[in-house]
VOGU-3710 file (C-alpha; in Angstrom, 3 decimals, decimal comma):
1> mvykamtltw> 0,245/-0,030/0,084  2,795/2,514/0,808  4,555/1,654/-2,115  1,974/1,637/-4,529  0,719/5,304/-3,242  4,393/6,790/-3,398  5,123/5,386/-7,314  1,420/6,605/-8,257  2,110/10,485/-7,012  2,217/11,569/-10,557
11> pfyavgalyv> -0,854/10,057/-11,536  -2,304/11,177/-8,453  -1,413/14,531/-8,860  -2,711/14,252/-12,666  -6,470/14,039/-11,297  -5,770/16,298/-8,579  -6,362/13,502/-5,784  -3,015/14,295/-3,920  -4,905/16,470/-1,142  -7,469/13,535/-0,657
21> vgpvlawilg> -4,661/10,829/-0,821  -2,185/11,872/2,184  -4,781/12,264/4,776  -7,074/9,298/3,593  -3,588/6,893/3,762  -2,853/8,100/6,949  -5,891/7,101/9,068  -5,993/3,956/6,774  -2,202/3,239/8,297  -2,902/4,669/11,641
31> glavlslylg> -6,035/2,133/12,106  -4,237/-0,933/10,961  -1,741/-0,096/13,457  -4,126/0,476/16,543  -5,516/-2,789/15,315  -2,360/-4,344/15,019  -1,359/-3,413/18,568  -5,217/-4,671/19,936  -5,223/-8,012/17,860  -1,868/-9,112/18,595
41> pairqdlrat> -1,212/-12,634/17,491  -4,430/-12,695/16,362  -3,781/-10,899/13,203  -2,541/-11,846/9,770  1,172/-12,394/10,468  2,383/-9,765/7,759  0,490/-6,795/9,847  1,456/-7,968/13,153  2,875/-5,212/15,428  7,062/-4,979/15,129
51> gpvpplvwmw> 6,630/-4,065/18,832  5,323/-1,570/21,434  4,571/2,034/20,785  8,010/4,034/20,969  7,565/6,924/23,495  8,613/9,302/21,361  5,337/8,602/19,350  3,290/8,940/22,417  4,661/12,079/22,747  3,532/13,373/19,295
61> taamcvmlva> 0,280/11,974/20,204  0,131/13,812/23,279  1,213/17,142/21,901  -1,033/17,017/18,584  -4,358/16,269/21,205  -3,197/19,571/23,053  -3,016/21,216/19,483  -6,838/20,345/19,001  -7,995/21,414/22,565  -5,847/24,604/21,510
71> lwvghldwgl> -8,008/24,759/18,281  -11,147/24,216/20,481  -10,364/26,766/23,107  -9,265/29,740/20,654  -12,758/29,240/18,626  -14,205/28,795/21,840  -12,829/32,355/23,083  -13,284/33,855/19,822  -16,595/32,703/19,310  -16,312/31,245/15,907
81> glkqtikssi> -19,356/29,095/15,930  -20,310/25,421/16,009  -19,954/24,684/12,274  -16,410/26,751/12,101  -15,216/24,740/14,854  -16,359/21,287/13,210  -14,677/22,702/10,277  -11,287/23,389/11,734  -11,415/20,345/13,556  -11,586/18,488/9,926
91> gwakgwallv> -8,817/20,175/8,794  -6,661/19,209/12,088  -7,524/15,733/11,190  -6,193/16,228/7,343  -3,002/18,438/8,996  -1,385/17,996/12,396  -3,060/14,644/13,079  -0,972/13,114/10,079  2,413/14,064/12,283  1,234/11,509/14,478
101> lfplagavlp> -0,523/8,954/12,129  2,532/8,134/9,600  5,167/7,892/12,761  2,963/5,350/14,277  2,642/3,376/11,424  6,164/3,491/10,777  6,636/2,507/14,392  4,374/-0,216/14,436  3,408/-1,830/11,101  6,097/-4,079/9,411
111> irrsvlirgq> 7,178/-1,298/6,541  10,768/-1,531/5,665  12,838/1,504/4,842  14,184/-0,321/1,308  10,228/0,112/0,007  10,137/4,385/1,297  13,785/4,494/-0,450  12,907/2,516/-3,528  9,685/4,580/-3,889  11,031/7,788/-3,614
121> cvvgawtlal> 13,307/6,705/-6,268  10,629/5,595/-8,874  9,192/9,177/-7,936  12,005/10,810/-9,288  11,905/8,394/-12,172  8,496/9,777/-13,574  9,992/13,353/-12,553  12,957/13,392/-15,281  10,404/11,706/-17,779  8,475/14,380/-17,490
131> aplllvapyi> 10,458/16,980/-17,102  11,168/17,811/-20,960  7,491/18,706/-21,385  7,396/20,923/-17,857  10,067/23,041/-18,939  9,801/23,168/-22,503  5,595/24,100/-21,652  6,369/27,834/-21,103  8,274/28,655/-24,299  5,699/27,102/-26,583
141> glperiftsp> 2,591/28,337/-25,437  0,987/25,784/-23,096  -0,996/26,944/-20,262  0,042/27,362/-16,782  -2,894/25,469/-15,017  -5,049/22,521/-16,845  -7,729/22,345/-14,944  -8,779/21,804/-11,057  -9,873/18,431/-10,022  -13,576/18,599/-8,481
151> lkavggpgpe> -12,090/16,887/-5,617  -11,640/20,611/-4,502  -15,490/19,850/-3,128  -13,990/17,663/0,062  -12,509/21,254/1,319  -8,982/22,292/1,650  -6,703/25,517/2,189  -7,376/26,330/-1,368  -7,973/25,435/-5,183  -4,040/25,247/-6,099
161> yfsvflytfd> -3,981/22,196/-3,821  -6,494/20,229/-6,529  -4,939/22,208/-9,373  -2,365/20,543/-11,810  0,136/23,062/-13,168  2,328/22,546/-15,863  4,202/25,807/-14,643  3,799/29,152/-12,990  4,993/32,548/-13,389  7,322/34,528/-10,897
171> paswtprwqf> 5,455/37,468/-9,938  8,215/39,812/-9,317  10,545/38,920/-12,514  7,600/37,418/-14,507  9,998/34,095/-15,310  8,734/30,515/-15,233  9,132/28,471/-12,213  7,823/24,897/-11,724  6,201/23,261/-9,014  6,008/19,835/-10,277
181> yapwspfaal> 3,530/18,081/-7,929  3,525/20,658/-5,433  0,980/23,128/-4,854  3,829/25,706/-5,190  7,031/26,032/-5,868  9,084/26,713/-2,547  7,373/23,746/-1,611  8,551/21,823/-4,825  11,953/22,508/-3,899  11,546/20,973/-0,133
191> lgvlmvlfal> 10,527/18,019/-1,751  13,060/17,960/-4,063  15,650/17,718/-0,680  13,876/15,134/0,679  14,161/12,918/-2,486  17,977/13,643/-2,812  18,091/12,398/1,047  16,323/9,194/0,250  18,134/8,559/-2,829  21,076/8,905/-0,793
201> eetdrkwmfa> 20,297/5,947/0,933  19,779/3,751/-2,426  22,456/1,035/-3,329  21,459/0,439/-6,956  22,902/3,407/-9,036  20,511/3,561/-11,336  17,592/4,038/-8,942  20,054/6,560/-6,911  21,007/8,582/-9,750  17,399/8,986/-11,169
211> gigagvlmil> 16,550/10,326/-7,435  19,288/12,395/-7,162  19,215/14,166/-10,476  15,224/14,603/-10,208  15,563/16,295/-6,590  18,144/18,541/-7,958  16,248/19,835/-11,019  13,126/20,435/-8,387  15,004/22,455/-6,292  16,739/24,477/-9,227
221> asksrmglvg> 13,513/24,684/-11,292  11,556/26,053/-8,674  13,995/28,565/-7,948  13,715/28,865/-4,076  16,559/29,753/-1,905  15,382/27,410/0,831  15,658/24,564/-1,422  19,234/25,288/-1,948  20,160/25,754/1,567  18,433/22,428/2,618
231> lvactiaprm> 20,231/20,704/-0,629  23,605/21,553/1,137  22,685/21,565/4,753  20,522/18,507/5,443  22,731/16,194/3,208  25,998/17,070/4,520  25,474/18,191/8,352  23,867/14,405/8,752  27,212/12,847/7,308  29,112/15,151/9,576
241> mplilrgwaw> 27,586/13,711/12,591  29,899/10,668/13,674  32,961/13,372/13,857  31,075/14,299/17,333  32,485/11,492/18,688  36,493/11,747/17,118  39,000/13,432/19,092  40,819/14,890/16,280  37,479/16,922/15,121  37,559/18,230/18,658
251> hmtaaltasm> 41,128/19,481/18,129  40,272/21,019/14,677  37,263/23,097/16,274  39,181/24,619/18,891  41,827/25,669/16,909  39,212/27,200/14,206  37,619/29,064/17,231  40,886/30,458/18,379  41,374/31,484/14,644  38,114/33,543/15,403
261> avlgtalvtl> 39,906/36,588/17,100  41,835/37,574/14,385  39,089/36,163/11,390  36,126/37,167/12,914  35,317/40,574/11,952  35,931/39,556/8,508  33,654/36,179/8,505  30,636/38,298/10,318  30,870/40,913/7,465  30,962/37,955/4,904
271> aqdavstfkg> 27,897/36,508/6,332  25,910/39,394/6,743  26,525/40,120/3,201  25,556/36,890/2,203  22,471/36,967/4,113  21,981/40,433/2,552  22,375/38,996/-1,004  20,105/35,946/0,432  17,472/38,243/0,885  17,662/40,518/-1,943
281> aradstrvre> 17,469/37,880/-4,538  13,554/37,670/-4,090  13,092/40,836/-2,134  9,226/41,228/-2,647  8,901/37,564/-1,091  11,211/38,908/1,765  8,943/41,890/2,335  5,604/39,984/2,729  6,847/37,239/4,825  8,585/39,646/6,923
291> tlqriaserw> 5,239/41,988/7,001  3,303/38,413/7,896  5,782/37,780/10,565  5,330/41,088/12,482  1,637/41,541/12,042  1,194/37,892/13,563  3,426/38,193/16,576  2,307/41,752/17,602  -1,597/40,512/17,351  -0,677/37,530/19,334
301> qnealwfghg> 0,908/39,493/22,183  -1,654/42,012/22,300  -4,916/39,941/21,706  -4,743/36,108/22,314  -1,584/34,971/24,305  -2,142/31,600/25,412  -4,612/30,394/22,905  -4,464/32,309/19,986  -7,237/33,511/17,086  -8,111/29,878/16,320
311> tvhpgshave> -7,756/30,471/12,505  -6,002/32,507/10,227  -7,297/36,255/9,415  -7,400/37,542/5,678  -4,163/39,961/4,992  -4,305/43,241/3,678  -2,941/44,675/0,348  0,404/45,301/2,270  1,090/41,328/2,627  -0,557/40,765/-1,127
321> ympigshhtw> -4,034/39,564/0,494  -1,937/37,089/2,305  -3,779/35,422/5,043  -2,358/36,774/8,591  -0,630/33,089/10,268  0,422/31,606/7,178  3,823/31,291/5,614  5,677/30,646/9,272  4,985/27,464/11,078  5,611/29,107/14,516
331> ygllfvkglv> 4,479/32,569/13,822  1,520/30,934/12,379  1,045/28,834/15,462  1,537/31,574/17,603  -1,122/33,332/15,979  -3,851/30,850/15,567  -2,980/28,415/18,903  -0,947/30,827/20,794  1,651/29,572/23,645  -0,194/26,632/24,098
341> gfaallvpml> -0,061/25,579/20,487  3,750/26,656/20,291  4,767/24,449/22,655  2,822/21,490/21,436  4,968/21,411/18,595  8,178/22,768/19,745  8,528/20,459/22,719  8,264/16,931/20,384  10,298/18,207/17,747  13,338/19,113/20,222
351> whtslamida> 13,045/16,006/21,380  12,743/13,883/18,308  15,681/16,200/16,730  17,869/15,381/19,620  17,024/11,665/19,302  17,907/11,504/15,830  21,319/13,693/16,317  22,418/11,394/18,810  21,773/8,562/16,576  23,181/10,321/13,474
361> arhprgrlpl> 26,445/10,304/15,507  26,616/6,493/16,338  24,760/4,863/13,648  24,758/5,522/9,638  20,672/4,503/10,371  20,485/7,929/11,761  21,454/10,020/8,864  18,183/10,010/6,651  16,047/10,355/10,058  18,043/13,432/10,800
371> gilmtiills> 18,115/15,038/6,967  14,643/14,757/7,060  13,920/16,331/10,109  16,125/19,052/9,274  14,305/19,483/6,183  11,124/19,880/8,197  12,708/22,274/10,251  13,733/24,306/7,339  10,686/23,781/5,663  8,806/25,456/8,934
381> fgenleieay> 10,557/28,558/8,688  8,911/29,416/5,319  5,610/27,065/4,956  2,709/25,902/7,271  3,767/22,527/8,295  0,022/21,444/8,886  -0,989/22,000/5,411  1,806/19,944/3,674  2,044/17,153/6,071  -0,143/15,368/3,121
391> mlwpglvllg> 3,206/15,635/0,839  5,500/14,605/3,923  4,333/11,142/4,534  7,412/9,042/3,641  9,552/11,001/5,463  7,023/10,769/8,882  6,771/6,804/8,345  10,449/7,071/7,770  10,934/8,653/11,295  8,684/6,077/12,938
401> ihlremntdv> 10,543/3,240/11,441  13,595/5,048/12,688  12,149/4,725/16,494  11,291/1,406/15,614  14,462/0,422/14,539  16,080/2,132/18,172  13,716/0,526/20,228  14,610/-2,857/18,931  18,439/-2,010/18,429  17,986/-3,510/14,721
411> lpavgdgqna> 20,295/-2,274/11,920  18,156/-1,506/9,299  18,073/-2,974/5,650  18,068/-0,685/2,397  17,789/-1,522/-0,968  19,188/-4,608/-2,815  19,120/-3,500/-6,355  15,997/-5,618/-7,089  12,241/-4,619/-6,657  11,497/-2,549/-3,416
421> nvdteefqye> 8,637/-5,639/-3,416  10,912/-8,470/-2,505  13,262/-9,381/0,497  16,376/-7,160/0,834  19,676/-8,072/2,006  20,845/-6,986/4,971  22,301/-3,572/4,636  26,531/-3,557/5,671  27,478/-0,700/7,590  31,322/0,446/7,781
431> cssrse> 33,279/-0,995/9,978  33,667/1,719/11,674  30,368/2,228/13,192  30,002/-1,310/13,901  33,376/-0,825/16,188  31,673/2,044/17,821
//
């Protein structure tokens, strides 16, 4: 089920069904996980729970339940009515709840890493096959939007989640940008980062190159600054974590720290110039985002400190009519769900990231989960996680699989160069990791 849902990403996108498939898959897998825990040995062998629910999954469950309570209290405080409360609760079930359901499925159900890794590479192959049509479309007169699916009747954040695009035009420079199967270009870039991270774990070279090539193409064609940062940071940092356990790395760090007395001022100036150039690359986008964040922060502090406003509010012309509480997960949480909602995401996120960092320093199995978490954190500073979790689900399932591996202390298997539906050989870790 997981493998087919991944490999059919482009066909689902072609009919505008991705926003429906994600939540439906989450609740089916979550239900299967609960059922397997309840029935134990009475259930079919290939669906039996692989172990108890990890403590971190329980933490995510409690945190997302707190998120739902904060939503209800915010609606009650602002008198938004029963109809809006029910609508927002359904939105929670299609958004925040996915941050629990997919890791739960990965931690409990016998889903293999190799299936997710190969599935992402297959999506990459689809992307490369369709790339010529997408890239040439704006230059041969093809329309930007092909159609909007009637599935939009189920409800969602906007029609772009059910629309099929060949490309879009950047309103600032009026040049084409590509969003592939994402609702907009910056999100496509981060999905490209995730694809690269998965592909780097594939052992079959053909599939690995397909995944890496497609991921890099998505990052470059989307023209997203955040994607370029993620491509470098989220791939390199997890692979450098084992250096924490190396004595020579600490000596080198100490030497570099001492050299800051001489080079510090020049490096600070260089960094400030780089940040200014980064922001100036898309000055209008930066201005809108900073204005949205400032308005959200001020209104949160002055109007709804603890439980927020319950929902996003329409924006003015100053922010190009973007909703207040959008384009930033953390400011959005403060505005919509207050300090309670903010803490409900921050606490499990910090715990999970710390756990992945420790494991990445000890075992290669922690590299991919840490890269995924870094990508999600990076995404949270430019987008709203809850309305994009439906596309992040392979990474969320992998996070659950990693928690299961840590609980059972079993080193994972990755692709064996054959079909992802068949058994894989045990992955051979580096001798250094085994000795550690």
